[in-house]
N, C-alpha and C positions, 0 to 999 in steps of 0.2 A: 504492500500500500503506503503509493506519494506521502508527500506533505498535503498537497495541493486537497488530495481529496478527507483527510483529515482535517484541514483548516477549512474550506468551505461547509460543511454543516453545521462548525461556528462561526463563521461569520454572516450565514444566514440564518440562524435564531439570530444573533446580534441586530441583524439590520430587521426582523421584522418585531424584536424589542422595540426600537427605537421611537416610533412614533407616543406611545405609549410613553416611553418613560420623560420623552422633550416634553409633553404636554402634563396634566396634570395626574395624580394620582392614583392608582388602581382602588377601586371601593370594591369591586362585588366579583366574583370569579360563578359562573354557573355551569353545570358538568351536564350534558345529556347526549344523547346519539347524533343529534348535531356537530360533537367537540365540545372543546372548550371554550366558552366566552367570557370574554372576560369586558369588564364596563369602569370607566370614567365618572363624573361628576358630569361630563358633556354629553357622554353617550347617554346618560341615562336621562338626563332630561332633553336627549331625540324624543323619546317616545313621546307621546300623547299624554300628559299627565295629566291626572287624576289630584283631585283635592275637595278635602272636606272638613270641619267643624265635628271635635268627638272628644269629650270627656273621658278621663283612661284611671283606671285605679292607682298611675303612678303618677300621675302631674296634678296639678292644679289648677280647677277647673277645667273651661274647654279651651282647645286647643288647634287649629288648624294645621294640618297637615297636608304636606305636596307632594307627589313622588309616582312612580311608575309600579300597571297593574301588574304583580306577582305573575298573573297569566300568562300578561307582553311580554314577558321575561321567561315563560318554561314555554310559550309557543316560541320565541327563539333562537330555544335550543332542541326544538323537535318531542320538548317529556308532552307526552297524550295523558296517559295511565300512572298506575301507583303510586308510590307514594316522593316528597321530594326531604332532603332532609338538610333543615336552614342551620348555620354553624356560626358561632359568631365571632370575635376579636379571640376570647377566652376560652374557645372549643366548647360555648355551651354547645348543644345540638337538640334539635328540635322535628320530627318525621310530622310535617303533614301531607295529608293525601289531595293527592292533584283533585281529584272529586268532588270535594268538598272547596276549592279556586274557583271562583265568578271572574267574570269581566272587569265586574268592577271592584273586588276585595279578594282577598284581603292588594294592599301597596305597597312595597317599597319603600318610606321614606326617607327623603333625602332634606327637604324644608320643615321647620316647625315653626309654625308662627312668621311668616315669610322671613326664615336662617336658616341657614346652610348648619343642621347640625354637629356640635362638638364629640367627641367619642366621651368629653365630658356631659355631655345633654341627652347619651343613649345614639349617639350616631357614631360614626356617619350614616346608617342607614339602621331603617326600623320596621319592622313587619309592621302594622297597624291596619286596625278593620275599623267600620263604622261605629264602632259603638250605640251612640247615642240614637241615626238613626234607625238603627235595626237592633231591638233590646234583644232577640232572639242571637245575637252574636258575642251579649255577655254570659261566658260559661265559662268557664275554669279551662277549658281547651282551648279555647280562642284564646283567653288573656295568656296560657304559654306556649301560646304561639303566635305572639305578639314580642319577638324576637329584638333586645336592639343590640347594636357594637354588629348588626349581620354584616359579614363580610363572605359567605360563600354557598351556592348554592349547587346539591348533586340530587341527580337521580337514582334514589335508592334500591341497590338491587336484590 
């Protein structure tokens, strides 16, 4: 094997990684049949946003959340059935059945009260449901699925 064949794959990997490295930081990885999708904030903002106001058991009063529907991210990864495992920065993980994800909720929120969320404020990404407009969502199961500091989603095998 020549040096050229060894170096070329590494050069290609570095070139593919550069656009994300040169731009905003990677926030989310979604792994499914379509492969690995990575998203920075501008890539998430490119999806049709959903905004709603709701109270939560973790915040004071009502807050406004803006984000991308989880279903849109799963569609982009060709995830159509089964369950996904959502995992946080601290490796807390929760399973969510794909059949229980609608076009509208939950969302992967990247803004709360019009501000990008910091890690200290449950960000940068938070799976959130419109608890106030859909009281049937106010369950322990959905509260447990409202994972903050989300950084990866994968189809569960």
